The first five atom37 places (N, CA, C, CB, O) and aatype in JSON, in Angstrom:
{
  "aatype": [12, 10, 10, 11, 2, 5, 13, 10, 15, 19, 14, 9, 3, 10, 6, 16, 2, 13, 10, 11, 14, 1, 12, 16, 7, 5, 12, 11, 15, 1, 10, 11, 11, 6, 19, 11, 19, 6, 19, 6, 6, 7, 2, 19, 10, 5, 9, 15, 7, 6, 1, 16, 1, 6, 11, 6, 6, 11, 2, 3, 16, 17, 8, 1, 19, 6, 1, 15, 15, 7, 11, 13, 10, 1, 1, 13, 1, 10, 14, 6, 2, 0, 11, 12, 3, 5, 9, 11, 0, 15, 12, 6, 2, 7, 19, 10, 16, 19, 16, 19, 14, 11, 6, 6, 19, 11, 11, 14, 6, 19, 11, 0, 9, 5, 9, 15, 7],
  "atom_mask": [
    [1, 1, 1, 1, 1],
    [1, 1, 1, 1, 1],
    [1, 1, 1, 1, 1],
    [1, 1, 1, 1, 1],
    [1, 1, 1, 1, 1],
    [1, 1, 1, 1, 1],
    [1, 1, 1, 1, 1],
    [1, 1, 1, 1, 1],
    [1, 1, 1, 1, 1],
    [1, 1, 1, 1, 1],
    [1, 1, 1, 1, 1],
    [1, 1, 1, 1, 1],
    [1, 1, 1, 1, 1],
    [1, 1, 1, 1, 1],
    [1, 1, 1, 1, 1],
    [1, 1, 1, 1, 1],
    [1, 1, 1, 1, 1],
    [1, 1, 1, 1, 1],
    [1, 1, 1, 1, 1],
    [1, 1, 1, 1, 1],
    [1, 1, 1, 1, 1],
    [1, 1, 1, 1, 1],
    [1, 1, 1, 1, 1],
    [1, 1, 1, 1, 1],
    [1, 1, 1, 0, 1],
    [1, 1, 1, 1, 1],
    [1, 1, 1, 1, 1],
    [1, 1, 1, 1, 1],
    [1, 1, 1, 1, 1],
    [1, 1, 1, 1, 1],
    [1, 1, 1, 1, 1],
    [1, 1, 1, 1, 1],
    [1, 1, 1, 1, 1],
    [1, 1, 1, 1, 1],
    [1, 1, 1, 1, 1],
    [1, 1, 1, 1, 1],
    [1, 1, 1, 1, 1],
    [1, 1, 1, 1, 1],
    [1, 1, 1, 1, 1],
    [1, 1, 1, 1, 1],
    [1, 1, 1, 1, 1],
    [1, 1, 1, 0, 1],
    [1, 1, 1, 1, 1],
    [1, 1, 1, 1, 1],
    [1, 1, 1, 1, 1],
    [1, 1, 1, 1, 1],
    [1, 1, 1, 1, 1],
    [1, 1, 1, 1, 1],
    [1, 1, 1, 0, 1],
    [1, 1, 1, 1, 1],
    [1, 1, 1, 1, 1],
    [1, 1, 1, 1, 1],
    [1, 1, 1, 1, 1],
    [1, 1, 1, 1, 1],
    [1, 1, 1, 1, 1],
    [1, 1, 1, 1, 1],
    [1, 1, 1, 1, 1],
    [1, 1, 1, 1, 1],
    [1, 1, 1, 1, 1],
    [1, 1, 1, 1, 1],
    [1, 1, 1, 1, 1],
    [1, 1, 1, 1, 1],
    [1, 1, 1, 1, 1],
    [1, 1, 1, 1, 1],
    [1, 1, 1, 1, 1],
    [1, 1, 1, 1, 1],
    [1, 1, 1, 1, 1],
    [1, 1, 1, 1, 1],
    [1, 1, 1, 1, 1],
    [1, 1, 1, 0, 1],
    [1, 1, 1, 1, 1],
    [1, 1, 1, 1, 1],
    [1, 1, 1, 1, 1],
    [1, 1, 1, 1, 1],
    [1, 1, 1, 1, 1],
    [1, 1, 1, 1, 1],
    [1, 1, 1, 1, 1],
    [1, 1, 1, 1, 1],
    [1, 1, 1, 1, 1],
    [1, 1, 1, 1, 1],
    [1, 1, 1, 1, 1],
    [1, 1, 1, 1, 1],
    [1, 1, 1, 1, 1],
    [1, 1, 1, 1, 1],
    [1, 1, 1, 1, 1],
    [1, 1, 1, 1, 1],
    [1, 1, 1, 1, 1],
    [1, 1, 1, 1, 1],
    [1, 1, 1, 1, 1],
    [1, 1, 1, 1, 1],
    [1, 1, 1, 1, 1],
    [1, 1, 1, 1, 1],
    [1, 1, 1, 1, 1],
    [1, 1, 1, 0, 1],
    [1, 1, 1, 1, 1],
    [1, 1, 1, 1, 1],
    [1, 1, 1, 1, 1],
    [1, 1, 1, 1, 1],
    [1, 1, 1, 1, 1],
    [1, 1, 1, 1, 1],
    [1, 1, 1, 1, 1],
    [1, 1, 1, 1, 1],
    [1, 1, 1, 1, 1],
    [1, 1, 1, 1, 1],
    [1, 1, 1, 1, 1],
    [1, 1, 1, 1, 1],
    [1, 1, 1, 1, 1],
    [1, 1, 1, 1, 1],
    [1, 1, 1, 1, 1],
    [1, 1, 1, 1, 1],
    [1, 1, 1, 1, 1],
    [1, 1, 1, 1, 1],
    [1, 1, 1, 1, 1],
    [1, 1, 1, 1, 1],
    [1, 1, 1, 1, 1],
    [1, 1, 1, 1, 1],
    [1, 1, 1, 0, 1]
  ],
  "atom_positions": [
    [[-15.59, 61.09, 25.79], [-14.82, 60.88, 24.59], [-14.13, 59.52, 24.71], [-13.79, 62.03, 24.37], [-13.54, 59.22, 25.74]],
    [[-14.2, 58.72, 23.68], [-13.61, 57.39, 23.69], [-12.65, 57.27, 22.52], [-14.69, 56.28, 23.62], [-13.05, 57.4, 21.37]],
    [[-11.38, 57.04, 22.82], [-10.38, 56.79, 21.8], [-10.1, 55.3, 21.85], [-9.06, 57.64, 22.02], [-9.64, 54.79, 22.87]],
    [[-10.36, 54.59, 20.77], [-10.32, 53.14, 20.82], [-9.32, 52.58, 19.82], [-11.69, 52.56, 20.55], [-9.13, 53.12, 18.73]],
    [[-8.68, 51.47, 20.21], [-7.79, 50.69, 19.35], [-6.66, 51.51, 18.76], [-8.58, 50.07, 18.25], [-6.31, 51.35, 17.59]],
    [[-6.09, 52.38, 19.55], [-4.88, 53.06, 19.1], [-3.75, 52.04, 19.15], [-4.57, 54.32, 19.98], [-3.69, 51.22, 20.06]],
    [[-2.85, 52.09, 18.18], [-1.7, 51.2, 18.18], [-0.56, 51.94, 18.86], [-1.31, 50.74, 16.73], [-0.14, 53.0, 18.4]],
    [[-0.07, 51.39, 19.93], [0.98, 52.03, 20.7], [2.35, 51.67, 20.14], [0.89, 51.64, 22.17], [2.58, 50.54, 19.72]],
    [[3.24, 52.61, 20.14], [4.62, 52.38, 19.71], [5.46, 52.06, 20.94], [5.19, 53.62, 18.94], [5.48, 52.83, 21.9]],
    [[6.14, 50.93, 20.91], [6.99, 50.53, 22.02], [8.41, 50.35, 21.5], [6.46, 49.22, 22.69], [8.69, 49.39, 20.78]],
    [[9.31, 51.27, 21.85], [10.69, 51.1, 21.39], [11.36, 49.95, 22.12], [11.49, 52.41, 21.6], [11.19, 49.79, 23.33]],
    [[12.13, 49.16, 21.39], [12.83, 48.01, 21.97], [14.32, 48.16, 21.67], [12.27, 46.65, 21.39], [14.71, 48.4, 20.53]],
    [[15.14, 48.01, 22.7], [16.59, 47.98, 22.52], [17.01, 46.52, 22.57], [17.33, 48.83, 23.62], [16.57, 45.77, 23.45]],
    [[17.86, 46.12, 21.64], [18.34, 44.74, 21.59], [19.84, 44.75, 21.82], [17.98, 44.06, 20.24], [20.6, 45.32, 21.03]],
    [[20.27, 44.12, 22.91], [21.69, 43.98, 23.21], [22.03, 42.51, 23.06], [22.04, 44.51, 24.65], [21.21, 41.64, 23.35]],
    [[23.22, 42.23, 22.62], [23.61, 40.83, 22.53], [25.08, 40.7, 22.88], [23.32, 40.27, 21.13], [25.91, 41.53, 22.52]],
    [[25.37, 39.64, 23.57], [26.75, 39.25, 23.76], [26.83, 37.79, 23.35], [27.24, 39.48, 25.24], [25.85, 37.25, 22.84]],
    [[27.94, 37.18, 23.55], [28.12, 35.83, 23.02], [27.09, 34.84, 23.54], [29.5, 35.35, 23.35], [26.6, 34.0, 22.79]],
    [[26.75, 34.92, 24.83], [25.86, 33.9, 25.4], [24.49, 34.41, 25.81], [26.51, 33.29, 26.57], [23.58, 33.59, 25.98]],
    [[24.29, 35.72, 25.99], [23.02, 36.19, 26.53], [22.49, 37.41, 25.82], [23.17, 36.49, 27.99], [22.84, 38.53, 26.19]],
    [[21.65, 37.23, 24.79], [21.01, 38.42, 24.23], [19.98, 38.95, 25.23], [20.34, 38.1, 22.86], [19.37, 38.18, 25.97]],
    [[19.79, 40.25, 25.24], [18.84, 40.85, 26.15], [18.06, 41.92, 25.42], [19.54, 41.43, 27.4], [18.64, 42.71, 24.67]],
    [[16.75, 41.96, 25.63], [15.89, 42.97, 25.03], [15.3, 43.81, 26.15], [14.78, 42.34, 24.15], [14.86, 43.26, 27.16]],
    [[15.28, 45.11, 25.98], [14.64, 45.97, 26.95], [13.67, 46.89, 26.2], [15.68, 46.79, 27.77], [13.97, 47.36, 25.11]],
    [[12.54, 47.13, 26.8], [11.54, 48.0, 26.19], [10.95, 48.94, 27.21], [0.0, 0.0, 0.0], [10.63, 48.52, 28.32]],
    [[10.8, 50.2, 26.85], [10.19, 51.18, 27.73], [8.67, 51.1, 27.57], [10.71, 52.63, 27.43], [8.14, 51.5, 26.53]],
    [[7.99, 50.59, 28.56], [6.54, 50.44, 28.51], [5.88, 51.68, 29.1], [6.09, 49.15, 29.26], [6.36, 52.22, 30.1]],
    [[4.81, 52.12, 28.49], [4.07, 53.24, 29.06], [3.28, 52.77, 30.28], [3.13, 53.85, 28.0], [2.82, 53.58, 31.09]],
    [[3.14, 51.48, 30.39], [2.43, 50.9, 31.52], [3.44, 50.44, 32.56], [1.53, 49.72, 31.08], [4.53, 49.99, 32.21]],
    [[3.09, 50.55, 33.77], [3.94, 50.03, 34.83], [3.33, 48.76, 35.43], [4.15, 51.09, 35.93], [3.8, 48.25, 36.44]],
    [[2.28, 48.26, 34.8], [1.58, 47.09, 35.33], [1.95, 45.84, 34.56], [0.07, 47.31, 35.29], [1.8, 45.79, 33.34]],
    [[2.44, 44.83, 35.26], [2.81, 43.57, 34.61], [1.61, 42.9, 33.98], [3.45, 42.63, 35.62], [1.75, 42.21, 32.97]],
    [[0.42, 43.09, 34.54], [-0.76, 42.4, 34.02], [-1.17, 42.92, 32.64], [-1.92, 42.55, 34.99], [-1.96, 42.27, 31.96]],
    [[-0.65, 44.08, 32.23], [-0.99, 44.64, 30.92], [-0.03, 44.2, 29.82], [-1.02, 46.15, 30.99], [-0.21, 44.56, 28.66]],
    [[1.0, 43.41, 30.17], [2.03, 43.0, 29.21], [2.14, 41.48, 29.23], [3.41, 43.66, 29.55], [2.13, 40.86, 30.29]],
    [[2.26, 40.88, 28.02], [2.45, 39.43, 27.89], [3.73, 39.16, 27.13], [1.24, 38.77, 27.18], [4.02, 39.82, 26.13]],
    [[4.5, 38.18, 27.61], [5.7, 37.73, 26.91], [5.49, 36.24, 26.64], [7.03, 37.99, 27.75], [5.28, 35.46, 27.56]],
    [[5.56, 35.85, 25.35], [5.29, 34.47, 24.97], [6.33, 34.01, 23.95], [3.86, 34.32, 24.38], [6.9, 34.81, 23.22]],
    [[6.57, 32.71, 23.93], [7.42, 32.11, 22.9], [6.54, 31.21, 22.05], [8.63, 31.31, 23.53], [5.86, 30.32, 22.57]],
    [[6.55, 31.46, 20.75], [5.75, 30.67, 19.82], [6.64, 29.64, 19.15], [5.07, 31.57, 18.76], [7.86, 29.68, 19.26]],
    [[6.0, 28.71, 18.45], [6.75, 27.72, 17.69], [7.63, 28.43, 16.68], [5.81, 26.72, 16.99], [7.29, 29.51, 16.19]],
    [[8.75, 27.83, 16.38], [9.65, 28.43, 15.41], [10.56, 29.47, 16.04], [0.0, 0.0, 0.0], [11.09, 30.33, 15.34]],
    [[10.75, 29.4, 17.36], [11.65, 30.32, 18.08], [11.29, 31.79, 17.9], [13.07, 30.1, 17.6], [12.16, 32.61, 17.63]],
    [[10.02, 32.12, 18.04], [9.57, 33.5, 17.92], [9.14, 34.0, 19.29], [8.41, 33.63, 16.88], [8.25, 33.43, 19.92]],
    [[9.78, 35.09, 19.73], [9.42, 35.73, 20.99], [8.42, 36.83, 20.68], [10.68, 36.3, 21.73], [8.67, 37.67, 19.82]],
    [[7.29, 36.82, 21.37], [6.25, 37.82, 21.14], [6.01, 38.61, 22.42], [4.93, 37.16, 20.65], [5.77, 38.03, 23.48]],
    [[6.09, 39.93, 22.31], [5.8, 40.83, 23.42], [4.57, 41.63, 23.01], [7.03, 41.77, 23.77], [4.58, 42.32, 21.99]],
    [[3.5, 41.54, 23.82], [2.26, 42.24, 23.46], [1.63, 42.82, 24.72], [1.27, 41.28, 22.75], [1.99, 42.48, 25.84]],
    [[0.69, 43.69, 24.49], [0.01, 44.28, 25.63], [-1.15, 45.14, 25.2], [0.0, 0.0, 0.0], [-1.31, 45.49, 24.03]],
    [[-1.95, 45.48, 26.18], [-3.11, 46.34, 25.96], [-3.26, 47.22, 27.17], [-4.41, 45.51, 25.69], [-3.07, 46.79, 28.31]],
    [[-3.6, 48.46, 26.91], [-3.74, 49.41, 28.0], [-5.04, 50.17, 27.85], [-2.54, 50.38, 28.04], [-5.39, 50.6, 26.75]],
    [[-5.75, 50.33, 28.93], [-6.99, 51.11, 28.95], [-6.88, 52.12, 30.09], [-8.25, 50.18, 29.13], [-6.53, 51.78, 31.21]],
    [[-7.19, 53.35, 29.78], [-7.13, 54.42, 30.77], [-8.46, 55.17, 30.8], [-5.96, 55.39, 30.47], [-9.16, 55.28, 29.79]],
    [[-8.77, 55.68, 31.97], [-9.97, 56.5, 32.13], [-9.6, 57.71, 32.98], [-11.15, 55.69, 32.78], [-9.0, 57.57, 34.05]],
    [[-9.96, 58.88, 32.49], [-9.68, 60.12, 33.22], [-11.01, 60.83, 33.46], [-8.68, 61.04, 32.43], [-11.78, 61.07, 32.53]],
    [[-11.26, 61.16, 34.7], [-12.54, 61.78, 35.06], [-12.3, 63.13, 35.71], [-13.35, 60.86, 35.99], [-11.45, 63.27, 36.6]],
    [[-13.05, 64.12, 35.27], [-13.01, 65.46, 35.86], [-14.44, 65.93, 36.07], [-12.21, 66.46, 34.95], [-15.3, 65.74, 35.22]],
    [[-14.68, 66.55, 37.22], [-16.02, 67.09, 37.43], [-15.95, 68.24, 38.44], [-17.0, 65.99, 37.93], [-15.04, 68.33, 39.26]],
    [[-16.95, 69.08, 38.34], [-17.13, 70.14, 39.34], [-18.63, 70.33, 39.53], [-16.44, 71.49, 38.89], [-19.41, 69.43, 39.21]],
    [[-19.04, 71.46, 40.03], [-20.46, 71.68, 40.32], [-21.32, 71.77, 39.08], [-20.63, 72.93, 41.13], [-22.52, 71.47, 39.15]],
    [[-20.76, 72.17, 37.93], [-21.58, 72.38, 36.74], [-21.37, 71.36, 35.63], [-21.3, 73.73, 36.21], [-22.21, 71.29, 34.73]],
    [[-20.3, 70.56, 35.64], [-20.07, 69.6, 34.56], [-19.33, 68.37, 35.07], [-19.29, 70.26, 33.42], [-18.72, 68.35, 36.13]],
    [[-19.43, 67.36, 34.25], [-18.78, 66.08, 34.55], [-18.24, 65.53, 33.22], [-19.78, 65.05, 35.24], [-19.0, 65.35, 32.28]],
    [[-16.93, 65.26, 33.14], [-16.32, 64.77, 31.91], [-15.5, 63.5, 32.2], [-15.41, 65.87, 31.26], [-14.76, 63.43, 33.18]],
    [[-15.68, 62.51, 31.32], [-14.91, 61.27, 31.42], [-14.28, 61.0, 30.07], [-15.82, 60.06, 31.87], [-14.97, 60.97, 29.05]],
    [[-12.97, 60.79, 30.05], [-12.26, 60.44, 28.82], [-11.69, 59.04, 28.99], [-11.13, 61.47, 28.49], [-11.08, 58.72, 30.02]],
    [[-11.89, 58.22, 27.98], [-11.37, 56.85, 28.0], [-10.48, 56.66, 26.78], [-12.53, 55.8, 28.03], [-10.77, 57.18, 25.7]],
    [[-9.42, 55.91, 26.96], [-8.56, 55.59, 25.81], [-8.05, 54.16, 25.99], [-7.36, 56.6, 25.69], [-7.93, 53.65, 27.1]],
    [[-7.76, 53.53, 24.86], [-7.2, 52.19, 24.92], [-6.22, 52.04, 23.75], [-8.31, 51.09, 24.86], [-6.34, 52.73, 22.74]],
    [[-5.27, 51.15, 23.92], [-4.3, 50.92, 22.86], [-3.66, 49.56, 23.03], [0.0, 0.0, 0.0], [-3.66, 48.98, 24.11]],
    [[-3.11, 49.05, 21.92], [-2.47, 47.73, 21.91], [-1.1, 47.86, 21.27], [-3.34, 46.69, 21.16], [-0.85, 48.76, 20.47]],
    [[-0.22, 46.94, 21.62], [1.05, 46.85, 20.92], [1.43, 45.38, 20.77], [2.16, 47.65, 21.65], [0.99, 44.53, 21.55]],
    [[2.24, 45.11, 19.77], [2.69, 43.74, 19.48], [4.04, 43.84, 18.79], [1.65, 42.96, 18.59], [4.18, 44.53, 17.78]],
    [[5.03, 43.16, 19.33], [6.35, 43.09, 18.71], [6.77, 41.63, 18.69], [7.4, 43.98, 19.48], [6.53, 40.89, 19.65]],
    [[7.41, 41.21, 17.6], [7.88, 39.83, 17.46], [9.35, 39.82, 17.08], [7.05, 39.06, 16.39], [9.82, 40.67, 16.33]],
    [[10.08, 38.84, 17.64], [11.49, 38.7, 17.37], [11.8, 37.23, 17.13], [12.33, 39.26, 18.53], [11.36, 36.36, 17.89]],
    [[12.57, 36.95, 16.08], [13.02, 35.58, 15.84], [14.25, 35.35, 16.69], [13.33, 35.33, 14.32], [15.22, 36.1, 16.63]],
    [[14.19, 34.29, 17.5], [15.3, 33.96, 18.4], [16.29, 33.05, 17.68], [14.78, 33.27, 19.68], [15.93, 32.36, 16.73]],
    [[17.55, 33.05, 18.13], [18.54, 32.18, 17.5], [18.2, 30.7, 17.76], [19.95, 32.5, 18.03], [17.53, 30.37, 18.74]],
    [[18.68, 29.85, 16.88], [18.39, 28.41, 17.01], [18.93, 27.81, 18.3], [18.96, 27.66, 15.83], [18.38, 26.85, 18.82]],
    [[20.01, 28.38, 18.82], [20.6, 27.83, 20.03], [20.08, 28.49, 21.31], [22.1, 27.97, 19.97], [20.7, 28.36, 22.37]],
    [[18.94, 29.19, 21.23], [18.34, 29.8, 22.42], [17.8, 28.71, 23.34], [17.2, 30.79, 22.03], [17.2, 27.75, 22.89]],
    [[18.03, 28.88, 24.63], [17.52, 27.94, 25.64], [16.1, 28.38, 26.0], [18.45, 27.89, 26.93], [15.9, 29.22, 26.88]],
    [[15.13, 27.82, 25.32], [13.73, 28.25, 25.46], [13.2, 28.1, 26.88], [12.86, 27.46, 24.51], [12.38, 28.91, 27.32]],
    [[13.65, 27.09, 27.6], [13.14, 26.85, 28.94], [13.79, 27.76, 29.99], [13.35, 25.4, 29.32], [13.43, 27.7, 31.17]],
    [[14.75, 28.59, 29.58], [15.44, 29.46, 30.54], [15.24, 30.95, 30.25], [16.91, 29.14, 30.54], [15.93, 31.78, 30.83]],
    [[14.31, 31.28, 29.37], [14.03, 32.68, 29.07], [13.38, 33.31, 30.3], [13.1, 32.83, 27.8], [12.49, 32.72, 30.91]],
    [[13.84, 34.51, 30.64], [13.31, 35.21, 31.82], [12.88, 36.62, 31.42], [14.38, 35.27, 32.96], [13.48, 37.25, 30.56]],
    [[11.82, 37.09, 32.06], [11.33, 38.45, 31.83], [11.1, 39.11, 33.18], [10.01, 38.44, 30.97], [10.64, 38.48, 34.13]],
    [[11.42, 40.41, 33.26], [11.15, 41.16, 34.48], [10.75, 42.58, 34.09], [12.4, 41.17, 35.43], [11.12, 43.07, 33.03]],
    [[9.99, 43.22, 34.96], [9.58, 44.6, 34.71], [9.84, 45.41, 35.97], [8.08, 44.68, 34.3], [9.44, 45.04, 37.07]],
    [[10.53, 46.54, 35.76], [10.83, 47.43, 36.88], [10.72, 48.86, 36.4], [12.24, 47.14, 37.47], [11.36, 49.25, 35.42]],
    [[9.91, 49.65, 37.08], [9.71, 51.07, 36.74], [9.33, 51.28, 35.28], [10.97, 51.86, 37.06], [9.8, 52.23, 34.65]],
    [[8.5, 50.41, 34.74], [8.03, 50.56, 33.37], [9.0, 50.06, 32.31], [0.0, 0.0, 0.0], [8.75, 50.25, 31.12]],
    [[10.11, 49.42, 32.72], [11.07, 48.88, 31.76], [11.0, 47.36, 31.81], [12.53, 49.39, 32.07], [11.27, 46.74, 32.84]],
    [[10.63, 46.77, 30.68], [10.56, 45.31, 30.55], [11.91, 44.82, 30.04], [9.39, 44.87, 29.58], [12.43, 45.33, 29.05]],
    [[12.47, 43.83, 30.72], [13.74, 43.23, 30.29], [13.51, 41.74, 30.07], [14.88, 43.48, 31.34], [13.03, 41.04, 30.96]],
    [[13.85, 41.26, 28.88], [13.74, 39.84, 28.54], [15.15, 39.34, 28.27], [12.78, 39.61, 27.29], [15.85, 39.87, 27.42]],
    [[15.57, 38.31, 29.01], [16.9, 37.72, 28.84], [16.74, 36.34, 28.23], [17.66, 37.64, 30.2], [15.96, 35.52, 28.71]],
    [[17.5, 36.09, 27.15], [17.41, 34.83, 26.41], [18.79, 34.16, 26.41], [16.92, 35.08, 24.94], [19.64, 34.5, 25.6]],
    [[19.01, 33.21, 27.33], [20.3, 32.51, 27.33], [20.44, 31.63, 26.1], [20.46, 31.66, 28.61], [19.46, 31.1, 25.57]],
    [[21.68, 31.47, 25.64], [21.95, 30.63, 24.48], [22.93, 29.53, 24.88], [22.53, 31.47, 23.3], [23.76, 29.69, 25.77]],
    [[22.8, 28.4, 24.19], [23.76, 27.33, 24.37], [25.05, 27.73, 23.68], [23.22, 25.98, 23.81], [25.04, 28.38, 22.63]],
    [[26.16, 27.34, 24.28], [27.45, 27.65, 23.69], [27.63, 26.82, 22.43], [28.6, 27.38, 24.69], [27.42, 25.61, 22.43]],
    [[28.01, 27.48, 21.37], [28.24, 26.78, 20.11], [29.63, 26.17, 20.17], [28.09, 27.74, 18.87], [30.63, 26.88, 20.34]],
    [[29.68, 24.85, 20.03], [30.96, 24.16, 20.1], [31.68, 24.29, 18.77], [30.77, 22.68, 20.48], [31.12, 24.05, 17.7]],
    [[32.95, 24.66, 18.87], [33.76, 24.78, 17.66], [34.18, 23.38, 17.23], [35.01, 25.68, 17.9], [34.48, 22.53, 18.07]],
    [[34.19, 23.14, 15.94], [34.59, 21.81, 15.48], [36.05, 21.55, 15.84], [34.37, 21.68, 13.95], [36.91, 22.43, 15.78]],
    [[36.3, 20.32, 16.22], [37.65, 19.93, 16.59], [38.5, 19.79, 15.32], [37.65, 18.61, 17.4], [38.08, 19.17, 14.34]],
    [[39.67, 20.38, 15.36], [40.56, 20.33, 14.2], [41.7, 19.37, 14.53], [41.11, 21.76, 13.84], [42.36, 19.49, 15.57]],
    [[41.91, 18.42, 13.65], [42.98, 17.44, 13.84], [43.96, 17.58, 12.68], [42.41, 15.98, 13.94], [43.58, 17.5, 11.51]],
    [[45.22, 17.77, 13.03], [46.26, 17.92, 12.01], [46.55, 16.54, 11.41], [47.55, 18.56, 12.6], [46.65, 15.55, 12.12]],
    [[46.69, 16.51, 10.12], [47.02, 15.27, 9.38], [48.47, 15.39, 8.91], [46.03, 15.04, 8.13], [48.87, 16.37, 8.28]],
    [[49.23, 14.39, 9.24], [50.65, 14.37, 8.83], [50.75, 14.07, 7.34], [51.44, 13.31, 9.66], [50.08, 13.17, 6.83]],
    [[51.56, 14.81, 6.68], [51.78, 14.61, 5.25], [53.0, 13.7, 5.06], [51.98, 15.97, 4.51], [54.09, 14.0, 5.57]],
    [[52.83, 12.62, 4.34], [53.95, 11.68, 4.12], [54.65, 12.0, 2.81], [53.45, 10.21, 4.11], [54.1, 12.66, 1.92]],
    [[55.88, 11.51, 2.71], [56.62, 11.59, 1.46], [57.71, 12.56, 1.39], [0.0, 0.0, 0.0], [58.37, 12.67, 0.36]]
  ]
}
């Protein structure tokens, strides 16, 4: 039996603080080679992957092989002040974590003007 091109659902949690937004996703795969993290033009972070599994069972009278495959793709628009060259991704126990550092937004300097008269 072959189940092909199933679209996998990957839940993503998005946390953000002032300087470091972080995304975490529970992957059904524990293999880094099955997941890709890329940054496209226009500050778009893309997380994608493909998984193929094969399950084989046999005994003296029969032999059965089941194969399945699936893909997922998620895209996120990053803030304009994201430091693209410092984005980091790690995977541990099937949890992918992507950290996106941001440049500190400088507040405009306010200068008091003396009122005459």
